[in-house]
Structure formats: C-alpha cells, structure tokens
N, C-alpha and C positions, 0 to 999 in steps of 0.2 A: 556469494550469497547461500543462507542457508534456512532453510523453509522449518521452524519451530512446530507452528499453526496451520493445517489449513480445513477451515470449516464449511460447512453450508446446508444452511437451514432452509430450509423454502426457496426461496427466489433472492436470498441474502450470499451471498460470497463476504466472508472473511478470513487474513492469514494475521503471521508476524512472522516477522522473517531476521535473520542477524547475519551480519558481516561483520567479523573481528577480523582485523591486521596487524601489524604491525608499528603500525603508528597510532589505530585506534579501535573504538567500535561503532558499528554503526546499528541501531534496531526500528523496523519500521513496521509499522501495525497498518490494516487497512479494511476496509470494507465497501461493498458496491452490492447496489439493490439493482434489482431488473425490473424491469415492469413493461412486460409487451418489446416493444419496438426501442424502445428506450432504458436510460438507467441512469444512478443520481449516486456517486463515491466518495469516498474521503481518503489521502493517504499520509499518515503520520509517521514526519522522523525523525529523528533522535542521534546526532551523531557525539561522541565525546573522543579526544583526543589523549593520549596519555602524557600530557603536562596540564590536565584541570582544564582544556577549552570546553566547549559543549555551544553545538546549535542545531536551531531547530525548524525546521517546516511543515505544514501544512497546507498540503492542495486538496481543492474540493474539484471536482467533475463529473460532468453529465454527457451524454450523447444520446446518438440518435440514429438508428439506423434509415438509411437514405436510397438504398436498393442494394442489387447484387454488384460483381463486382465484374467489369466489365473485362 
C-alpha cells in the first residue's frame, strides 16, 4: 500500500492510499475528525480487477477514549 496523500488540517486527518498488484488496483480515501476524547470518520475503498470487475465499500466509524491502558 502506497500513501499518495496525507494531510492534517486542524483536528481533521485525511489520506489517499493505493495498492497496485498484478490482479488489480485498490484505491482508498479516508478522513477522521478528532473531537476531544472522541472521533468520527469515513473510509471509502474501490477495488478494480484486471478483468473489469469493481467493488466498493464505505466504512463509517466513531470512537471514544475510555481510559488508560492497564
């Protein structure tokens, strides 16, 4: 996986990544916004194979800090 773009503006991190393999290409873009002890984000992935097939997925995520590791 190769990072094409990685940017932080304020409390938001965004990125573009690409993985090229002999059977196809996967492109992934994402964005996470941190809000104190929590975050919200989205990752969108598109995979295209060499035979013209394509699959897409979008993952929405959120999280909250629950405390120190023990």
